[in-house]
C-alpha positions in Angstrom: 30.4 -22.7 31.2 26.8 -21.5 30.7 25.5 -21.9 27.2 22.6 -19.7 26.2 20.5 -21.5 23.7 18.8 -18.4 22.3 22.2 -16.8 21.6 23.4 -20.0 20.0 20.4 -20.1 17.7 20.9 -16.5 16.7 24.5 -17.3 15.8 23.5 -20.4 13.8 21.0 -18.3 11.9 23.5 -15.6 11.3 26.1 -18.1 10.0 23.5 -19.7 7.7 22.5 -16.4 6.3 26.2 -15.4 5.7 26.9 -18.7 4.1 23.9 -18.4 1.8 25.4 -15.2 0.5 28.9 -16.6 0.1 30.3 -14.4 2.9 30.0 -11.4 0.5 29.1 -8.1 2.1 27.9 -6.9 -1.3 25.4 -9.8 -1.7 24.2 -9.4 1.9 23.5 -5.6 1.4 21.8 -6.3 -1.9 19.6 -8.9 -0.3 18.7 -6.6 2.7 17.9 -3.7 0.3 15.6 -6.1 -1.7 13.8 -7.2 1.4 13.4 -3.6 2.5 11.8 -2.6 -0.8 9.6 -5.7 -0.7 8.1 -4.9 2.7 8.0 -1.1 2.8 4.9 -1.3 5.1 7.1 -2.8 7.8 9.6 0.0 7.9 9.7 2.6 10.6 11.2 6.0 9.8 12.8 7.4 12.9 14.3 10.4 11.3 13.0 13.7 12.8 10.1 15.2 10.9 11.3 18.5 9.5 7.9 20.1 9.5 7.5 19.4 13.3 11.0 20.4 14.0 10.6 23.8 12.2 7.3 24.4 14.0 8.9 23.7 17.4 11.8 26.1 16.6 9.4 28.8 15.5 7.6 28.7 18.9 10.7 29.4 20.9 
């Protein structure tokens, strides 16, 4: 059977991360939220911009 080393590495990293947080979803979510707040400049907001959306509707 073919073994993809990249996928295997992703799974190892995932397993290590989950183990680090004691397999607790609450701990994982808390850590992810902390990381998100720490690096706000790296976030991309893909929600539609209401101002643009309203302008486009007004032109129809």
